[in-house]
KEZA-550265 format. One record per residue: x, y, z of N, C-alpha, C, O in turn. Coordinates in Angstrom, 2 decimals. Example, Ala and Ser with C-alpha at 12.3 -4.5 7.8 and 13.67 -1.06 7.14 Angstrom:
2
r neast->13.19; nnorth->-5.69; nup->7.80; caeast->12.30; canorth->-4.50; caup->7.80; ceast->13.20; cnorth->-3.30; cup->7.80; oeast->14.24; onorth->-3.32; oup->8.46
r neast->12.85; nnorth->-2.25; nup->7.08; caeast->13.67; canorth->-1.06; caup->7.14; ceast->12.90; cnorth->0.03; cup->7.87; oeast->13.41; onorth->1.14; oup->8.04
***
This chain:
109
r neast->6.15; nnorth->87.00; nup->29.73; caeast->6.17; canorth->87.48; caup->31.11; ceast->4.96; cnorth->88.38; cup->31.34; oeast->4.55; onorth->89.15; oup->30.47
r neast->4.39; nnorth->88.26; nup->32.53; caeast->3.31; canorth->89.15; caup->32.94; ceast->3.95; cnorth->90.38; cup->33.57; oeast->4.83; onorth->90.26; oup->34.43
r neast->3.52; nnorth->91.55; nup->33.14; caeast->3.97; canorth->92.80; caup->33.73; ceast->2.80; cnorth->93.43; cup->34.48; oeast->1.73; onorth->93.64; oup->33.91
r neast->3.02; nnorth->93.72; nup->35.75; caeast->2.01; canorth->94.38; caup->36.57; ceast->2.56; cnorth->95.76; cup->36.91; oeast->3.56; onorth->95.89; oup->37.62
r neast->1.89; nnorth->96.78; nup->36.41; caeast->2.29; canorth->98.16; caup->36.68; ceast->1.29; cnorth->98.75; cup->37.67; oeast->0.08; onorth->98.69; oup->37.46
r neast->1.81; nnorth->99.31; nup->38.76; caeast->0.97; canorth->99.93; caup->39.79; ceast->1.11; cnorth->101.44; cup->39.64; oeast->2.21; onorth->101.98; oup->39.76
r neast->0.00; nnorth->102.11; nup->39.38; caeast->0.01; canorth->103.57; caup->39.25; ceast->-0.18; cnorth->104.17; cup->40.63; oeast->-1.16; onorth->103.88; oup->41.32
r neast->0.76; nnorth->105.02; nup->41.03; caeast->0.75; canorth->105.59; caup->42.38; ceast->0.85; cnorth->107.11; cup->42.34; oeast->1.42; onorth->107.71; oup->41.43
r neast->0.27; nnorth->107.70; nup->43.38; caeast->0.47; canorth->109.11; caup->43.70; ceast->0.99; cnorth->109.10; cup->45.13; oeast->0.22; onorth->109.05; oup->46.09
r neast->2.32; nnorth->109.14; nup->45.25; caeast->2.92; canorth->108.92; caup->46.57; ceast->2.70; cnorth->107.48; cup->46.97; oeast->3.07; onorth->106.56; oup->46.24
r neast->2.09; nnorth->107.27; nup->48.13; caeast->1.78; canorth->105.90; caup->48.57; ceast->0.42; cnorth->105.43; cup->48.08; oeast->0.13; onorth->104.23; oup->48.10
r neast->-0.41; nnorth->106.36; nup->47.64; caeast->-1.76; canorth->106.01; caup->47.20; ceast->-1.72; cnorth->105.25; cup->45.88; oeast->-0.97; onorth->105.61; oup->44.97
r neast->-2.52; nnorth->104.21; nup->45.78; caeast->-2.62; canorth->103.41; caup->44.56; ceast->-3.81; cnorth->103.93; cup->43.76; oeast->-4.94; onorth->103.95; oup->44.25
r neast->-3.55; nnorth->104.35; nup->42.52; caeast->-4.59; canorth->104.89; caup->41.67; ceast->-5.09; cnorth->103.90; cup->40.63; oeast->-6.15; onorth->104.10; oup->40.03
r neast->-4.33; nnorth->102.83; nup->40.42; caeast->-4.76; canorth->101.83; caup->39.45; ceast->-3.70; cnorth->100.79; cup->39.18; oeast->-2.58; onorth->100.85; oup->39.69
r neast->-4.10; nnorth->99.82; nup->38.35; caeast->-3.22; canorth->98.71; caup->37.97; ceast->-3.30; cnorth->98.49; cup->36.47; oeast->-4.34; onorth->98.73; oup->35.85
r neast->-2.21; nnorth->98.04; nup->35.89; caeast->-2.19; canorth->97.59; caup->34.50; ceast->-1.48; cnorth->96.25; cup->34.48; oeast->-0.30; onorth->96.15; oup->34.83
r neast->-2.19; nnorth->95.22; nup->34.07; caeast->-1.65; canorth->93.86; caup->34.02; ceast->-1.66; cnorth->93.42; cup->32.57; oeast->-2.70; onorth->93.43; oup->31.92
r neast->-0.48; nnorth->93.05; nup->32.05; caeast->-0.43; canorth->92.66; caup->30.64; ceast->0.55; cnorth->91.51; cup->30.43; oeast->1.49; onorth->91.31; oup->31.20
r neast->0.31; nnorth->90.78; nup->29.36; caeast->1.20; canorth->89.70; caup->28.96; ceast->0.74; cnorth->88.34; cup->29.45; oeast->-0.31; onorth->88.21; oup->30.06
r neast->1.55; nnorth->87.35; nup->29.15; caeast->1.31; canorth->85.97; caup->29.57; ceast->2.58; cnorth->85.47; cup->30.25; oeast->3.68; onorth->85.83; oup->29.85
r neast->2.43; nnorth->84.64; nup->31.25; caeast->3.59; canorth->84.20; caup->32.03; ceast->4.44; cnorth->83.17; cup->31.30; oeast->5.64; onorth->83.08; oup->31.55
r neast->3.83; nnorth->82.40; nup->30.40; caeast->4.54; canorth->81.31; caup->29.71; ceast->5.12; cnorth->80.30; cup->30.68; oeast->6.11; onorth->79.63; oup->30.38
r neast->4.50; nnorth->80.17; nup->31.86; caeast->4.92; canorth->79.17; caup->32.83; ceast->4.55; cnorth->77.77; cup->32.34; oeast->5.32; onorth->76.82; oup->32.48
r neast->3.37; nnorth->77.66; nup->31.77; caeast->2.86; canorth->76.42; caup->31.18; ceast->2.06; cnorth->76.80; cup->29.93; oeast->1.79; onorth->77.98; oup->29.70
r neast->1.69; nnorth->75.81; nup->29.13; caeast->0.88; canorth->76.12; caup->27.94; ceast->-0.44; cnorth->76.79; cup->28.33; oeast->-0.99; onorth->76.55; oup->29.41
r neast->-0.94; nnorth->77.61; nup->27.42; caeast->-2.21; canorth->78.30; caup->27.62; ceast->-3.29; cnorth->77.28; cup->27.99; oeast->-3.41; onorth->76.23; oup->27.37
r neast->-4.07; nnorth->77.61; nup->28.99; caeast->-5.11; canorth->76.71; caup->29.46; ceast->-4.71; cnorth->75.91; cup->30.69; oeast->-5.56; onorth->75.37; oup->31.39
r neast->-3.40; nnorth->75.83; nup->30.94; caeast->-2.94; canorth->75.10; caup->32.14; ceast->-1.89; cnorth->75.91; cup->32.90; oeast->-1.12; onorth->75.35; oup->33.69
r neast->-1.87; nnorth->77.20; nup->32.68; caeast->-0.87; canorth->78.08; caup->33.28; ceast->-1.41; cnorth->78.66; cup->34.60; oeast->-2.19; onorth->79.60; oup->34.59
r neast->-0.98; nnorth->78.07; nup->35.72; caeast->-1.49; canorth->78.50; caup->37.02; ceast->-1.03; cnorth->79.90; cup->37.40; oeast->-1.74; onorth->80.60; oup->38.13
r neast->0.13; nnorth->80.32; nup->36.92; caeast->0.63; canorth->81.67; caup->37.24; ceast->-0.26; cnorth->82.71; cup->36.56; oeast->-0.69; onorth->83.67; oup->37.19
r neast->-0.52; nnorth->82.50; nup->35.29; caeast->-1.37; canorth->83.43; caup->34.54; ceast->-2.78; cnorth->83.45; cup->35.14; oeast->-3.38; onorth->84.52; oup->35.30
r neast->-3.29; nnorth->82.28; nup->35.47; caeast->-4.64; canorth->82.20; caup->36.04; ceast->-4.71; cnorth->82.92; cup->37.38; oeast->-5.69; onorth->83.62; oup->37.66
r neast->-3.70; nnorth->82.77; nup->38.21; caeast->-3.70; canorth->83.40; caup->39.53; ceast->-3.66; cnorth->84.93; cup->39.42; oeast->-4.42; onorth->85.62; oup->40.10
r neast->-2.77; nnorth->85.44; nup->38.59; caeast->-2.66; canorth->86.90; caup->38.43; ceast->-3.93; cnorth->87.45; cup->37.80; oeast->-4.42; onorth->88.51; oup->38.21
r neast->-4.47; nnorth->86.76; nup->36.81; caeast->-5.71; canorth->87.19; caup->36.17; ceast->-6.86; cnorth->87.23; cup->37.17; oeast->-7.64; onorth->88.19; oup->37.19
r neast->-6.96; nnorth->86.20; nup->37.99; caeast->-8.03; canorth->86.15; caup->39.00; ceast->-7.91; cnorth->87.31; cup->39.98; oeast->-8.92; onorth->87.91; oup->40.36
r neast->-6.70; nnorth->87.62; nup->40.40; caeast->-6.52; canorth->88.74; caup->41.33; ceast->-6.87; cnorth->90.07; cup->40.67; oeast->-7.53; onorth->90.91; oup->41.28
r neast->-6.46; nnorth->90.27; nup->39.43; caeast->-6.79; canorth->91.50; caup->38.72; ceast->-8.29; cnorth->91.67; cup->38.55; oeast->-8.83; onorth->92.75; oup->38.78
r neast->-8.97; nnorth->90.60; nup->38.15; caeast->-10.42; canorth->90.67; caup->37.97; ceast->-11.13; cnorth->90.85; cup->39.31; oeast->-12.17; onorth->91.50; oup->39.37
r neast->-10.58; nnorth->90.27; nup->40.37; caeast->-11.15; canorth->90.47; caup->41.70; ceast->-11.06; cnorth->91.93; cup->42.12; oeast->-11.97; onorth->92.44; oup->42.76
r neast->-9.97; nnorth->92.60; nup->41.76; caeast->-9.84; canorth->94.03; caup->42.07; ceast->-10.98; cnorth->94.81; cup->41.43; oeast->-11.63; onorth->95.63; oup->42.09
r neast->-11.23; nnorth->94.57; nup->40.14; caeast->-12.30; canorth->95.27; caup->39.42; ceast->-13.66; cnorth->94.99; cup->40.07; oeast->-14.43; onorth->95.91; oup->40.33
r neast->-13.94; nnorth->93.71; nup->40.33; caeast->-15.23; canorth->93.34; caup->40.92; ceast->-15.40; cnorth->93.91; cup->42.32; oeast->-16.48; onorth->94.39; oup->42.66
r neast->-14.36; nnorth->93.86; nup->43.14; caeast->-14.45; canorth->94.38; caup->44.50; ceast->-14.68; cnorth->95.89; cup->44.51; oeast->-15.47; onorth->96.40; oup->45.30
r neast->-13.98; nnorth->96.59; nup->43.63; caeast->-14.19; canorth->98.04; caup->43.55; ceast->-15.65; cnorth->98.35; cup->43.22; oeast->-16.26; onorth->99.24; oup->43.81
r neast->-16.21; nnorth->97.60; nup->42.27; caeast->-17.59; canorth->97.86; caup->41.84; ceast->-18.60; cnorth->97.34; cup->42.85; oeast->-19.48; onorth->98.08; oup->43.30
r neast->-18.49; nnorth->96.06; nup->43.22; caeast->-19.54; canorth->95.41; caup->44.00; ceast->-19.43; cnorth->95.62; cup->45.51; oeast->-20.44; onorth->95.65; oup->46.20
r neast->-18.22; nnorth->95.76; nup->46.02; caeast->-18.03; canorth->95.96; caup->47.46; ceast->-17.99; cnorth->97.44; cup->47.80; oeast->-18.65; onorth->97.90; oup->48.73
r neast->-17.20; nnorth->98.20; nup->47.03; caeast->-17.00; canorth->99.62; caup->47.34; ceast->-17.97; cnorth->100.54; cup->46.62; oeast->-18.10; onorth->101.71; oup->46.98
r neast->-18.65; nnorth->100.02; nup->45.59; caeast->-19.57; canorth->100.87; caup->44.83; ceast->-18.87; cnorth->101.91; cup->43.99; oeast->-19.44; onorth->102.97; oup->43.71
r neast->-17.63; nnorth->101.62; nup->43.59; caeast->-16.83; canorth->102.56; caup->42.80; ceast->-16.90; cnorth->102.15; cup->41.33; oeast->-16.65; onorth->101.00; oup->40.99
r neast->-17.25; nnorth->103.10; nup->40.48; caeast->-17.32; canorth->102.85; caup->39.04; ceast->-15.95; cnorth->103.15; cup->38.43; oeast->-15.74; onorth->104.19; oup->37.82
r neast->-15.03; nnorth->102.20; nup->38.61; caeast->-13.66; canorth->102.37; caup->38.10; ceast->-13.64; cnorth->102.20; cup->36.59; oeast->-14.45; onorth->101.46; oup->36.02
r neast->-12.73; nnorth->102.89; nup->35.94; caeast->-12.50; canorth->102.70; caup->34.50; ceast->-11.69; cnorth->101.44; cup->34.34; oeast->-10.66; onorth->101.27; oup->35.00
r neast->-12.12; nnorth->100.54; nup->33.46; caeast->-11.33; canorth->99.33; caup->33.27; ceast->-11.41; cnorth->98.83; cup->31.84; oeast->-12.37; onorth->99.06; oup->31.11
r neast->-10.35; nnorth->98.12; nup->31.46; caeast->-10.23; canorth->97.42; caup->30.19; ceast->-9.92; cnorth->95.98; cup->30.55; oeast->-9.06; onorth->95.72; oup->31.39
r neast->-10.62; nnorth->95.05; nup->29.93; caeast->-10.34; canorth->93.64; caup->30.18; ceast->-10.46; cnorth->92.89; cup->28.86; oeast->-11.56; onorth->92.72; oup->28.32
r neast->-9.33; nnorth->92.44; nup->28.35; caeast->-9.32; canorth->91.63; caup->27.14; ceast->-8.16; cnorth->90.66; cup->27.24; oeast->-7.35; onorth->90.75; oup->28.16
r neast->-8.07; nnorth->89.74; nup->26.31; caeast->-7.05; canorth->88.70; caup->26.37; ceast->-5.66; cnorth->89.29; cup->26.59; oeast->-5.16; onorth->90.06; oup->25.77
r neast->-5.05; nnorth->88.93; nup->27.70; caeast->-3.68; canorth->89.35; caup->27.98; ceast->-3.53; cnorth->90.77; cup->28.50; oeast->-2.41; onorth->91.25; oup->28.64
r neast->-4.66; nnorth->91.45; nup->28.80; caeast->-4.54; canorth->92.83; caup->29.29; ceast->-5.72; cnorth->93.19; cup->30.19; oeast->-6.88; onorth->93.01; oup->29.81
r neast->-5.41; nnorth->93.70; nup->31.37; caeast->-6.42; canorth->94.23; caup->32.27; ceast->-5.88; cnorth->95.53; cup->32.85; oeast->-4.77; onorth->95.57; oup->33.39
r neast->-6.66; nnorth->96.58; nup->32.73; caeast->-6.28; canorth->97.86; caup->33.33; ceast->-7.47; cnorth->98.35; cup->34.15; oeast->-8.61; onorth->98.28; oup->33.71
r neast->-7.18; nnorth->98.85; nup->35.33; caeast->-8.21; canorth->99.36; caup->36.23; ceast->-7.71; cnorth->100.66; cup->36.84; oeast->-6.65; onorth->100.69; oup->37.47
r neast->-8.47; nnorth->101.73; nup->36.65; caeast->-8.08; canorth->103.05; caup->37.16; ceast->-9.22; cnorth->103.64; cup->37.99; oeast->-10.38; onorth->103.57; oup->37.60
r neast->-8.88; nnorth->104.22; nup->39.12; caeast->-9.88; canorth->104.88; caup->39.94; ceast->-10.35; cnorth->106.16; cup->39.26; oeast->-9.57; onorth->106.81; oup->38.57
r neast->-11.62; nnorth->106.52; nup->39.45; caeast->-12.07; canorth->107.82; caup->38.95; ceast->-11.36; cnorth->108.94; cup->39.71; oeast->-10.92; onorth->108.75; oup->40.84
r neast->-11.26; nnorth->110.10; nup->39.08; caeast->-10.53; canorth->111.22; caup->39.70; ceast->-11.20; cnorth->111.75; cup->40.97; oeast->-10.51; onorth->112.12; oup->41.92
r neast->-12.50; nnorth->111.78; nup->40.99; caeast->-13.22; canorth->112.35; caup->42.13; ceast->-13.83; cnorth->111.23; cup->42.97; oeast->-14.81; onorth->110.61; oup->42.55
r neast->-13.26; nnorth->110.97; nup->44.13; caeast->-13.80; canorth->109.98; caup->45.06; ceast->-13.89; cnorth->110.60; cup->46.45; oeast->-13.01; onorth->111.35; oup->46.86
r neast->-14.96; nnorth->110.27; nup->47.16; caeast->-15.05; canorth->110.75; caup->48.54; ceast->-14.01; cnorth->110.01; cup->49.38; oeast->-13.59; onorth->108.91; oup->49.01
r neast->-13.59; nnorth->110.58; nup->50.50; caeast->-12.52; canorth->109.98; caup->51.31; ceast->-12.80; cnorth->108.54; cup->51.75; oeast->-11.88; onorth->107.72; oup->51.78
r neast->-14.04; nnorth->108.22; nup->52.09; caeast->-14.36; canorth->106.86; caup->52.51; ceast->-14.20; cnorth->105.86; cup->51.38; oeast->-13.65; onorth->104.78; oup->51.59
r neast->-14.68; nnorth->106.20; nup->50.19; caeast->-14.54; canorth->105.31; caup->49.03; ceast->-13.08; cnorth->105.16; cup->48.65; oeast->-12.64; onorth->104.07; oup->48.28
r neast->-12.32; nnorth->106.25; nup->48.74; caeast->-10.90; canorth->106.19; caup->48.41; ceast->-10.17; cnorth->105.25; cup->49.38; oeast->-9.33; onorth->104.46; oup->48.96
r neast->-10.50; nnorth->105.35; nup->50.67; caeast->-9.87; canorth->104.47; caup->51.67; ceast->-10.22; cnorth->103.01; cup->51.41; oeast->-9.37; onorth->102.13; oup->51.54
r neast->-11.46; nnorth->102.74; nup->51.04; caeast->-11.87; canorth->101.36; caup->50.72; ceast->-11.12; cnorth->100.86; cup->49.50; oeast->-10.68; onorth->99.71; oup->49.47
r neast->-10.98; nnorth->101.71; nup->48.49; caeast->-10.24; canorth->101.33; caup->47.27; ceast->-8.79; cnorth->101.00; cup->47.61; oeast->-8.22; onorth->100.07; oup->47.04
r neast->-8.19; nnorth->101.76; nup->48.53; caeast->-6.81; canorth->101.48; caup->48.91; ceast->-6.69; cnorth->100.11; cup->49.57; oeast->-5.74; onorth->99.38; oup->49.30
r neast->-7.63; nnorth->99.76; nup->50.43; caeast->-7.62; canorth->98.44; caup->51.07; ceast->-7.75; cnorth->97.33; cup->50.03; oeast->-7.07; onorth->96.30; oup->50.11
r neast->-8.63; nnorth->97.53; nup->49.07; caeast->-8.81; canorth->96.53; caup->48.01; ceast->-7.53; cnorth->96.39; cup->47.21; oeast->-7.05; onorth->95.27; oup->47.02
r neast->-6.97; nnorth->97.50; nup->46.75; caeast->-5.73; canorth->97.43; caup->45.96; ceast->-4.58; cnorth->96.81; cup->46.77; oeast->-3.84; onorth->95.99; oup->46.25
r neast->-4.44; nnorth->97.20; nup->48.04; caeast->-3.35; canorth->96.66; caup->48.86; ceast->-3.50; cnorth->95.15; cup->49.05; oeast->-2.51; onorth->94.42; oup->49.04
r neast->-4.74; nnorth->94.69; nup->49.22; caeast->-4.98; canorth->93.26; caup->49.37; ceast->-4.62; cnorth->92.51; cup->48.10; oeast->-3.94; onorth->91.49; oup->48.15
r neast->-5.08; nnorth->93.02; nup->46.97; caeast->-4.79; canorth->92.39; caup->45.67; ceast->-3.28; cnorth->92.39; cup->45.43; oeast->-2.72; onorth->91.38; oup->44.98
r neast->-2.62; nnorth->93.51; nup->45.72; caeast->-1.17; canorth->93.59; caup->45.50; ceast->-0.39; cnorth->92.65; cup->46.41; oeast->0.66; onorth->92.15; oup->46.01
r neast->-0.89; nnorth->92.39; nup->47.60; caeast->-0.22; canorth->91.40; caup->48.47; ceast->-0.16; cnorth->90.06; cup->47.78; oeast->0.87; onorth->89.38; oup->47.81
r neast->-1.26; nnorth->89.66; nup->47.16; caeast->-1.28; canorth->88.40; caup->46.42; ceast->-0.37; cnorth->88.41; cup->45.21; oeast->0.36; onorth->87.45; oup->44.98
r neast->-0.40; nnorth->89.50; nup->44.44; caeast->0.44; canorth->89.59; caup->43.25; ceast->1.92; cnorth->89.62; cup->43.64; oeast->2.74; onorth->88.97; oup->42.98
r neast->2.26; nnorth->90.35; nup->44.69; caeast->3.66; canorth->90.39; caup->45.15; ceast->4.14; cnorth->89.01; cup->45.55; oeast->5.29; onorth->88.64; oup->45.27
r neast->3.30; nnorth->88.24; nup->46.20; caeast->3.66; canorth->86.89; caup->46.60; ceast->3.91; cnorth->86.01; cup->45.38; oeast->4.89; onorth->85.25; oup->45.34
r neast->3.06; nnorth->86.11; nup->44.39; caeast->3.25; canorth->85.34; caup->43.15; ceast->4.55; cnorth->85.79; cup->42.47; oeast->5.32; onorth->84.95; oup->42.00
r neast->4.79; nnorth->87.10; nup->42.41; caeast->6.00; canorth->87.61; caup->41.76; ceast->7.27; cnorth->87.13; cup->42.47; oeast->8.28; onorth->86.89; oup->41.81
r neast->7.22; nnorth->86.99; nup->43.79; caeast->8.39; canorth->86.47; caup->44.53; ceast->8.66; cnorth->85.02; cup->44.17; oeast->9.82; onorth->84.63; oup->43.99
r neast->7.62; nnorth->84.22; nup->44.07; caeast->7.78; canorth->82.79; caup->43.82; ceast->7.98; cnorth->82.46; cup->42.34; oeast->8.53; onorth->81.40; oup->42.01
r neast->7.56; nnorth->83.34; nup->41.46; caeast->7.66; canorth->83.10; caup->40.01; ceast->8.28; cnorth->84.32; cup->39.34; oeast->7.72; onorth->84.88; oup->38.40
r neast->9.45; nnorth->84.72; nup->39.85; caeast->10.10; canorth->85.96; caup->39.41; ceast->10.43; cnorth->85.99; cup->37.93; oeast->10.50; onorth->87.06; oup->37.33
r neast->10.64; nnorth->84.84; nup->37.32; caeast->10.94; canorth->84.81; caup->35.88; ceast->9.69; cnorth->84.98; cup->35.04; oeast->9.76; onorth->85.11; oup->33.82
r neast->8.53; nnorth->84.97; nup->35.70; caeast->7.27; canorth->84.99; caup->34.96; ceast->6.39; cnorth->86.20; cup->35.27; oeast->5.47; onorth->86.50; oup->34.51
r neast->6.67; nnorth->86.90; nup->36.37; caeast->5.86; canorth->88.05; caup->36.78; ceast->6.79; cnorth->89.17; cup->37.21; oeast->7.65; onorth->88.99; oup->38.06
r neast->6.59; nnorth->90.34; nup->36.61; caeast->7.38; canorth->91.53; caup->36.97; ceast->6.42; cnorth->92.59; cup->37.49; oeast->5.42; onorth->92.91; oup->36.85
r neast->6.73; nnorth->93.13; nup->38.65; caeast->5.90; canorth->94.13; caup->39.30; ceast->6.66; cnorth->95.44; cup->39.34; oeast->7.80; onorth->95.49; oup->39.82
r neast->6.04; nnorth->96.52; nup->38.84; caeast->6.69; canorth->97.83; caup->38.84; ceast->5.71; cnorth->98.89; cup->39.34; oeast->4.50; onorth->98.73; oup->39.24
r neast->6.26; nnorth->99.97; nup->39.87; caeast->5.47; canorth->101.13; caup->40.28; ceast->5.72; cnorth->102.26; cup->39.30; oeast->6.83; onorth->102.44; oup->38.81
r neast->4.67; nnorth->103.01; nup->39.01; caeast->4.80; canorth->104.20; caup->38.16; ceast->4.14; cnorth->105.37; cup->38.87; oeast->2.94; onorth->105.33; oup->39.16
r neast->4.91; nnorth->106.39; nup->39.14; caeast->4.39; canorth->107.59; caup->39.79; ceast->3.63; cnorth->108.41; cup->38.75; oeast->4.14; onorth->108.69; oup->37.67
r neast->2.39; nnorth->108.77; nup->39.09; caeast->1.57; canorth->109.55; caup->38.15; ceast->1.14; cnorth->110.86; cup->38.76; oeast->0.44; onorth->111.65; oup->38.11
***
């Protein structure tokens, strides 16, 4: 199962941790795993290339973590929230349709 943990401070999203494999299909043909992975990697790329935010991230087989830096100006923080909310909309949709394969949780930090 893929576990997606959303790190929050109230309603604000501070980061994501995506780990595991969905086991929906064999490795290499698993559309659920590919979709969640693509969304997670898009979050990292959008933060860097669109928002100009140097987020802390880890990306290796079966694990992606992306955390916002502690000090962000209000405009960059607002852009990061839009990026995270957009990515989470996609992940939430996948989790609804493939509930046995994707678990989404919030963690207050």
